[in-house]
N, C-alpha and C positions, 0 to 999 in steps of 0.2 A: 341360617342361624339368626336368632333374634338378638336385638340389642342388649337385653339384660343378661345374656349368657357371657358377655365379654366384661370382665372386671377391669375397669380403666386404670391406667397408671400402675399396674401390678407387675410382679416379677414375670408373670406369664406374658404380659404385654411386651416387656423387654426381650423375652426369649423370642417371641415372634418377630420383633423388629430386627434382632441380631441375625436371625435366619434370613430374612429378606435382604438385609444389608450384605451378608456374605453371598447370597444369590446375585445381588447387583454387581458385586465385584467380579464374579465369574462371567456374568453377561458382558460387562464392559471389557473384561480381558479378551473375550472373543472379538470384540470390536477392534481393540488396539493391538492385537497380535500381528496384524499385517505390517505396520510400519517397521517394527524391529526385525521382520523377516523379508522385507521388500527386496533387498539385493539378492537373497537366495531364491525368491520366487522368480525374479527377472531372469536369473541364470537358468533355473530349472525349466522354465517354459520358453526361454529365448524371446522375451517380450521387452520392449523399451519402457522407460520410466513412466511415460504418459499413459501407457496401457495399464501398468501396475497401479498407477494412481487411481484408476477407476475402481479398484477394490475398496477404496475408502469412499469414493464419491457415490457409488451406487447405494451405500447405506443411507446417505443423506437424502437421495432421491426417494428411496423407499419410505423414509420417515415423513416426507412431505405428503404422500398420498395415503398413509395409513393412520395418521394422527386422529382425524375426525371420526372415521368409521371405527377405529379401535376403541374410542371413548364410548361409542354407542354399544359396541359388543360387550365391553366390560360392565356397562350398566345393566345389560340384559342377562348375562350368564354369571355375574359375580366376580369379584377380584381374585378369588382362589383359583377357580377354573381358568380364568384368563391368565393368571400367573403360570399355571401349568402349561398352557399353550405357549407362552413366552419362553419358558425354559426349554420345552421340548423342541421348539424351532431352533434354538441355539445349539442344542445337542446334535440335531440332524445336520445342521450346517457344518459343524466340526467334523462329524464322521464322513459325510459325503465329500467335504472339501479336502480332507486328508487323502482321499482316494481319487481325487479329480484327475482324469486322464489328460484333460486339456485345460488351457487357461480359461476358455469360455465356460466350462463347467464350474470351475472355481469361482468365476465371476457371478454365475447364476446363483451359487449358494449364498452369496453375500446379501441377496434379497431377504433371505431368512434372518440373516444377522440384523438387517434393518428393522425387521418386525420385532425381534427380541430387544435390541438396544433401544429402539424408539419408544417401546411401550413399558419398559421396566420402571421408569419413574412414576408412571400412572399407578402401577401396582403398589409401589412404596407409599405414595400419597394416601391411597385407600387404606392400607394397613395402619399407617401412623394415625390417620384421622380416626379410625375405629377403635384404636387401643389407648389413645391418650386424649385427655381433655385439652382444650385450646391453650390453657395456661401452662401445660406441661409438654407441649410439642416442640418447644424451642431446642431442647437438647437432642432428641432423635433427629430432627431436621438438620441441626448443625452437624451431627455425625454423618448423616446421609450425604451431604454435599461433597465429602472426600472420596466417594466411591470410585470415581473415574481416576483420580490421582493414584489411589492405591492399586487400581487395576493396571495402570501403566507401570508401576513398580513391579507388580507380579509378572507381567509378560516379559519385561526386560530381564529379570533374574531367571525366570523359567526358560527363556531362550538360551541363557548361558548354561543351564543344566542339561537340557534335552537336545537342543539343536546339533551340537557337535557330534552326538552319537546317533541320533535318529532323524536328522534333517528337520526342515521347517514343518514337515508333516507331524513330527513328534509333538510339537507344541499344540497343534490342532487337536490331536488325540488326548493329550494331557489336560487341556482345558475342557474338552468334552467329558472326560472322566470326572473332573471337579464339578461340572454342572450337573452330571447325573447323580453324584453324591448329594448335592444340595437339593436336587429335585425330591429325593427321598425324604430329607428333613422337612422340606416345604410341605409335601403331602401329609406327612405324619403329624406335624406340630402347628402349622399355621391354620387358623380358623377362618372361615369365610366371613368377612365383615359385611354388615348390612349396607346396601347401597341406598343413598337418599332417593326418595321418590321424585321423579321429575314433575314439576308443576305444569298442569295442563294449561295450554294457551289456545286461544282461537287461532286458526291457521293464518288469518290476516295479520293478527298481532305478532305471531311468530315470524312471519315473513318480514314485517316492518322492523322487528328487532334485529334480524339478520342483516338487513340492508343498512340500518343505522350503524351497526357494529363495523360494517365494511367501509363506512364513509368517514371514519374518524381520522383526520389527517395526521394528528400527533402520533397515533399508533402506527400508521404506515411509515412515518419517518423513523420511529424507534426500530421498527422491523427492518427497514433498509439499512440503518446504522449497524445493526447486528449482522446483516447479510454481508456488507462490505468488510466489516472487521473480521468476519469468519474466514474470508479468503486468505488473509495474511496469517491469522492464527493457525490455519490449517497447514501452513508451511512447517510449523513446529510439530503439531500433533501427528501429521501424516508423513512428512518427508525428512524430518531432522535426523532420525536414526540412519537413513540412507546417506544424507549429506555428511554426517560425522565419519562415515566409512569412505565414501567415494570422493567427497569434496575436500575433507581435511586429511584423511589417511589413517584414522584410528582403526584398530582391529575390531572385529565384531563384539568381543567381550568388553573391551574398554568403552565402546560406543554405548552398549547396553548399560554399563555402570554409570555413565554420564546421564542417561535417561532416568535411571533409578534415582540418582541424586537430585535430579530436577524435580522429582515428585515432592521433595520437601518444600520447595517453593509453591508447588500446586496446592499442597495441604494447607500451608500458611495462608495463601491467598483465599482458599475456599472458606477457611474459618474466619478470616479477617473481614471479608466483604460484607457479611451481615452486620457487623459492628459499625463499619464505615457508613453503610446505608442508613442505619438507625440514627447515626449522628448527623446526617445530612438532611436539611429541610426539604420537604416535598418539592418546593418550587426550584430547588437547586440540584435535583438529582440528574437532570439532563446535562447540566454543567459538569457534574461528576463523571457522567458517561463520556463527555467530550474530553475531559482530562485523561481518562483511560485511553481514549483514541490517540491522544497526543503521545502518551508514554508508549503505546503499542507501535506508533509510527517510528519512534527511536529504535525499538527492538527490531522492527522490520528492516530498518536501514543497516543494522549490524549483523543480522542473523546469519547471512551467508558470506561474511567477511571475517570470520574468526580465525585466529592463528592456531598452530599445532601446539596447544598448551592445555593440558588436562584441567588444571585448577581454574583457569580463566574461563574456559568453555563451560565447565560444570557450574560455575557461579552465574554466568550469563544465562544458561539454560534454566537454572532455578528461578531467577528473576523473571524470565520470559514466561515460564510455566505459571508463576504466581499472577502475572498480568492477565493471562488468558482466562483466569477464573472469575474476573470481575464483570465483564460486559453483560452476560445473560442475567445474573441475579439483579443487577441494576435495572436492566430492561424490564424484568418481571415486576420489580417494585414500582416502576414508572407507569406501567400500563393501567392499573386501576384508577390512577389519578389523572390519566390522559383521556378518560371517557366522560362523556356528559351525563351518563346514567349508569348506575352500578349493574343493572341487569344485562348490560352489553359486555360484561367481563369475558364470558366464554368466547364470544366472537373476537374480542380484542386479543385474547391470548392465542387464539387460532391464527390471527393475522401475524402476530409476533413469531409464532413457530414456523409459519410459511417462510418468512425471511431468514430465520436462523437455520432451518433445514436446507433452504436453497443455497445459503452461503456454505454450509457444510458439504453440500453436494459438489460445489465448484472448487472447494478449498484445496484439495489435493491435485485434482486433474489439471486445473489451469496453470498453477506454478510448475507442475511437472512437464507440461507441454512446452512452456517457455524455456525451461532448462534444456529439454531435448532439442528444440529448434535452435538454441544458442550453442549447440555442440558441447553440452555438459558444463557450461558456465553458469554456476548457481546464482551469482550476483546479478544475472540478467533479469531476475524477477523483481529487482528493487523498484523500478519505476511503476510496475503494475501494483504491487502490494502497498507501496507508499501512497500511490494515487487513490487506491481503495480506502486507505486509512483517512485520507483527507476528506473523501466523500462521507465516510462514517462520522467524522467530526462535525461536518456541516449539517448532516441529518440530525445529529444529537442537539446541536444548537437550535436548529429549526424547530424541532419537537418541543424544546424548552420554551421558545418564544411563543409558539402557538398555544401551548398548555397554559402559560401565564396569562396570555391575552384573552383566550376564548373559553377556557375550561375552569381554571381556578378562580378567575375573576367572576365568572357566572355563578359558580358554587358559593362564593362569598356573598354575592347579592342575595341569593336564595336564603342563606342563613340569616 
């Protein structure tokens, strides 16, 4: 499809965005259906919490290795065909996962989940870019950021509806059906946006650009900050529903309702972070990330020491959920200004995603293993996750110092 066939900022543009947004919610629901069902899965297959934690970690590992080739594939086949592959992968994962005879088969299906979840944002960016002018992308981008929070709300309430009658497999099938419905709408109404032509570079220049992008210290520090922080945040996104049941003693429905209420904080955090970033000077955004690390540290210290009190736990979970929405948007905003040359941006973002996905891969497995080795004592994770938060804070401060001294100062001289 050629560019002039897309009427920018039109009602059709919004229709396509809404379809992609709803697709994204069903894809993220597939990702986060595991935490609310982890106790049931552990009981069904007779596996410990460390093994069940791998169901989340394997998605992160898959994202690490698929991000760069996925970008090249989307560039070649187009965003619509790529989106169809993304949705189809998720549907297959749900159908096969629901029928998985062993835990190993279920674990293998999560690689497909990693492909779909890891690539969905790429599809959304392509659709938004093709349908809206730069001055009108703020609203759809602002709506898009709540896709994960809404998905966590969906899976928690869906679990209350279907799991009592159909088991955890019922949620897999229900999400697969929702994804299949959205696939029909995606195929019928979403147009294939034009992909920008890649600028030809001499191979020596391309190689030099890649090497320069991999040598930016500030970007690596930002990436490591996100990695370390993700381990602690993963305790909430991956393990908190299990802790609410096994650690505090809430019944499954109450635990799911607490997770649902926590999404309010996630939505507020998602919507607020853009405003906060815009109000923060470029040279101070690393300090902002350090402040988030400090707040996260306090959350990590309290997360597995909560009393049997619905209102208090729900309030804490909402605040915690809001905090977890800040680190990645701040990091994305920092990377362009941490590079000495703008053409290094793709590699800089690649470095950032390596850290973020690596942290996501470790985030459920490591804390789960600590809890298991401590005989089910959830607070045993405190030292590890608080230590990681301290490292994240130090990396954020280090990135700021380097950026101010070696990048922004140099850019000011050139101006």
